[in-house]
C-alpha positions as a LaTeX table, in Angstrom:
\begin{tabular}{lrrr}
\hline
Residue & $x$ (\AA) & $y$ (\AA) & $z$ (\AA) \\
\hline
Met1 & 123.67 & 90.32 & 121.46 \\
Ser2 & 124.19 & 92.57 & 124.45 \\
Leu3 & 123.10 & 91.68 & 127.97 \\
Val4 & 120.49 & 94.45 & 127.90 \\
Arg5 & 118.89 & 93.00 & 124.77 \\
Lys6 & 118.97 & 89.47 & 126.22 \\
Leu7 & 117.04 & 90.67 & 129.25 \\
Ala8 & 114.88 & 93.41 & 127.76 \\
Arg9 & 113.43 & 91.50 & 124.80 \\
Pro10 & 111.85 & 88.71 & 126.87 \\
Leu11 & 110.58 & 91.24 & 129.41 \\
Leu12 & 108.95 & 93.37 & 126.73 \\
Ala13 & 107.60 & 90.34 & 124.86 \\
Ser14 & 106.09 & 88.80 & 127.99 \\
Ser15 & 103.30 & 91.37 & 128.11 \\
Phe16 & 102.33 & 90.66 & 124.50 \\
Val17 & 102.58 & 86.87 & 124.88 \\
Leu18 & 100.53 & 86.78 & 128.09 \\
Ser19 & 97.92 & 89.09 & 126.60 \\
Gly20 & 97.63 & 86.86 & 123.53 \\
Val21 & 97.41 & 83.68 & 125.62 \\
Asp22 & 94.71 & 85.27 & 127.78 \\
Arg23 & 92.73 & 86.26 & 124.69 \\
Leu24 & 93.04 & 82.73 & 123.30 \\
Lys25 & 91.84 & 81.20 & 126.58 \\
Asn26 & 88.85 & 83.52 & 126.73 \\
Ser27 & 87.96 & 83.19 & 123.07 \\
Asn28 & 84.22 & 82.97 & 123.70 \\
Asp29 & 83.77 & 86.64 & 124.56 \\
Tyr30 & 84.50 & 88.92 & 121.64 \\
Ser31 & 81.74 & 91.44 & 122.22 \\
His32 & 84.41 & 94.14 & 122.47 \\
Leu33 & 85.43 & 93.36 & 118.88 \\
Glu34 & 81.84 & 93.78 & 117.69 \\
Lys35 & 81.81 & 97.32 & 119.05 \\
Ala36 & 85.25 & 98.07 & 117.62 \\
Ile37 & 84.34 & 96.72 & 114.17 \\
Ser38 & 81.18 & 98.84 & 114.19 \\
Leu39 & 83.20 & 101.93 & 115.07 \\
Ala40 & 85.95 & 101.18 & 112.55 \\
Ser41 & 83.52 & 100.38 & 109.73 \\
Lys42 & 82.16 & 103.93 & 109.94 \\
Ser43 & 85.50 & 105.27 & 108.71 \\
Ala44 & 86.39 & 102.21 & 106.60 \\
Pro45 & 83.17 & 100.71 & 105.16 \\
Gln46 & 85.04 & 97.68 & 103.74 \\
Leu47 & 85.43 & 96.39 & 107.32 \\
Val48 & 81.73 & 95.48 & 107.35 \\
Val49 & 82.74 & 92.06 & 105.97 \\
Leu50 & 84.27 & 91.30 & 109.39 \\
Lys51 & 80.91 & 91.47 & 111.15 \\
Gly52 & 79.98 & 88.05 & 112.46 \\
Lys53 & 83.60 & 86.87 & 112.33 \\
Glu54 & 84.74 & 88.52 & 115.56 \\
Gln55 & 85.80 & 85.28 & 117.26 \\
Leu56 & 87.95 & 84.17 & 114.31 \\
Leu57 & 89.48 & 87.63 & 114.02 \\
Gly58 & 90.20 & 87.76 & 117.75 \\
Gln59 & 91.77 & 84.31 & 117.80 \\
Gly60 & 93.90 & 85.17 & 114.77 \\
Leu61 & 95.14 & 88.38 & 116.39 \\
Ala62 & 95.87 & 86.56 & 119.66 \\
Ala63 & 97.73 & 83.68 & 117.97 \\
Thr64 & 99.74 & 86.12 & 115.87 \\
Gln65 & 100.64 & 88.08 & 118.99 \\
Val66 & 101.77 & 84.94 & 120.84 \\
Ala67 & 103.88 & 83.76 & 117.89 \\
Ala68 & 105.49 & 87.16 & 117.25 \\
Gly69 & 106.07 & 87.71 & 120.97 \\
Ser70 & 107.73 & 84.32 & 121.32 \\
Leu71 & 110.01 & 84.96 & 118.34 \\
Phe72 & 110.89 & 88.39 & 119.70 \\
Ala73 & 111.65 & 87.01 & 123.18 \\
Leu74 & 113.97 & 84.40 & 121.66 \\
Gly75 & 115.72 & 87.01 & 119.51 \\
Lys76 & 114.59 & 85.36 & 116.27 \\
Leu77 & 113.63 & 87.81 & 113.51 \\
Pro78 & 113.49 & 90.62 & 116.08 \\
Arg79 & 112.70 & 93.48 & 113.71 \\
Leu80 & 110.00 & 91.60 & 111.83 \\
Ser81 & 108.43 & 90.22 & 114.99 \\
Ser82 & 108.45 & 93.66 & 116.60 \\
Val83 & 106.65 & 95.15 & 113.59 \\
Val84 & 104.02 & 92.39 & 113.86 \\
Leu85 & 103.72 & 93.06 & 117.61 \\
Leu86 & 103.33 & 96.76 & 116.87 \\
Ala87 & 100.46 & 96.08 & 114.45 \\
Thr88 & 98.65 & 93.58 & 116.68 \\
Gly89 & 99.29 & 95.65 & 119.79 \\
Ala90 & 97.91 & 98.81 & 118.18 \\
Thr91 & 94.84 & 96.90 & 117.03 \\
Asn92 & 94.26 & 95.46 & 120.48 \\
Ala93 & 94.84 & 98.84 & 122.14 \\
Tyr94 & 92.28 & 100.46 & 119.86 \\
Val95 & 89.75 & 97.69 & 120.46 \\
Glu96 & 90.29 & 97.83 & 124.21 \\
Tyr97 & 89.96 & 101.61 & 124.30 \\
Ala98 & 86.86 & 101.66 & 122.09 \\
Ala99 & 85.14 & 98.88 & 124.03 \\
Thr100 & 85.81 & 100.22 & 127.52 \\
Glu101 & 82.90 & 102.05 & 129.10 \\
Ala102 & 83.78 & 105.41 & 130.62 \\
Asn103 & 80.63 & 106.46 & 132.45 \\
Thr104 & 82.14 & 107.37 & 135.81 \\
Lys105 & 85.20 & 109.37 & 136.75 \\
Glu106 & 86.96 & 106.18 & 137.93 \\
Asp107 & 86.15 & 104.41 & 134.65 \\
Lys108 & 87.57 & 107.32 & 132.67 \\
Lys109 & 90.71 & 107.30 & 134.81 \\
Ala110 & 91.17 & 103.53 & 134.36 \\
Arg111 & 90.57 & 103.84 & 130.61 \\
Thr112 & 93.16 & 106.63 & 130.34 \\
Arg113 & 95.68 & 104.66 & 132.43 \\
Ser114 & 95.18 & 101.60 & 130.23 \\
Ala115 & 95.61 & 103.68 & 127.08 \\
Leu116 & 98.85 & 105.19 & 128.42 \\
Thr117 & 100.18 & 101.75 & 129.37 \\
Asn118 & 99.36 & 100.38 & 125.92 \\
Gly119 & 100.90 & 103.46 & 124.31 \\
Ser120 & 104.10 & 103.00 & 126.33 \\
Leu121 & 104.38 & 99.36 & 125.27 \\
Leu122 & 103.76 & 100.31 & 121.64 \\
Gly123 & 106.45 & 102.99 & 121.87 \\
Ala124 & 108.95 & 100.52 & 123.27 \\
Ile125 & 108.18 & 97.93 & 120.62 \\
Ala126 & 108.41 & 100.63 & 117.91 \\
Ile127 & 111.95 & 101.43 & 119.05 \\
Thr128 & 112.89 & 97.77 & 118.73 \\
Ala129 & 111.50 & 97.67 & 115.20 \\
Val130 & 114.31 & 99.98 & 114.08 \\
Asp131 & 117.03 & 98.54 & 116.34 \\
Thr132 & 119.69 & 96.99 & 114.14 \\
Asp133 & 121.46 & 95.28 & 117.07 \\
Gly134 & 124.78 & 96.74 & 115.94 \\
Asn135 & 124.41 & 95.41 & 112.40 \\
Pro136 & 124.07 & 97.71 & 109.42 \\
Ser137 & 120.52 & 98.34 & 108.27 \\
Leu138 & 119.27 & 97.10 & 104.91 \\
Val139 & 119.27 & 100.66 & 103.58 \\
Trp140 & 122.93 & 101.11 & 104.52 \\
Arg141 & 123.82 & 97.76 & 102.95 \\
Ala142 & 121.97 & 98.65 & 99.74 \\
Asn143 & 123.75 & 102.03 & 99.53 \\
Lys144 & 127.11 & 100.39 & 100.15 \\
Leu145 & 126.44 & 97.79 & 97.44 \\
Gly146 & 125.35 & 100.52 & 95.03 \\
Asn147 & 128.51 & 102.52 & 95.69 \\
Thr148 & 130.69 & 99.41 & 95.25 \\
Ile149 & 128.98 & 98.56 & 91.94 \\
Ala150 & 129.36 & 102.14 & 90.70 \\
Lys151 & 133.04 & 102.16 & 91.64 \\
Lys152 & 133.71 & 98.78 & 89.98 \\
Ser153 & 131.80 & 99.73 & 86.83 \\
Gly154 & 133.80 & 102.97 & 86.65 \\
Gln155 & 137.04 & 100.97 & 86.90 \\
Ile156 & 135.89 & 98.51 & 84.23 \\
Thr157 & 134.88 & 101.35 & 81.92 \\
Ser158 & 138.22 & 103.06 & 82.47 \\
Asp159 & 140.13 & 99.83 & 81.78 \\
Leu160 & 138.14 & 99.17 & 78.59 \\
Lys161 & 138.75 & 102.72 & 77.39 \\
Asp162 & 142.50 & 102.37 & 77.99 \\
Lys163 & 142.59 & 99.06 & 76.08 \\
Ser164 & 140.58 & 100.44 & 73.19 \\
Asp165 & 142.87 & 103.49 & 73.02 \\
Asp166 & 145.87 & 101.11 & 72.86 \\
Ile167 & 144.27 & 99.01 & 70.13 \\
Phe168 & 143.22 & 101.93 & 67.95 \\
Ser169 & 146.38 & 103.99 & 68.46 \\
His170 & 148.54 & 101.38 & 66.70 \\
\hline
\end{tabular}
């Protein structure tokens, strides 16, 4: 692992871990989730089943974010943990944006700044989701294996044809 990755992963993960820990500590106030679930259930009616379970949902998201952030910071399962951070981070960013009041010009400015900060973090974590850390991706490995199998099966077929020609030519 390069020096940049050793330093950058914990730095990027720290925001997600601290946010998750803060949400776990303040698990009594999930009024922002009520508003977000109401908004989301308008476009996805099946989300109505989440009403009344905001605290459990919030704690689950926070715990998932802390676990994935910790794994990412340690360099364990970095692509998987970054995808999980991307999903939980996007959910939290949406909830935060939907729940923030924007009545005054200053409120609107703060809401926009928060949305841009969250978007920047999500962009950074999205890049890490596709970072192979110098190792070939699973798609490349699968293509390589397929090509190797095709080549070997072609050789086996050719060898069998040559042997059968020898057997039947005598």
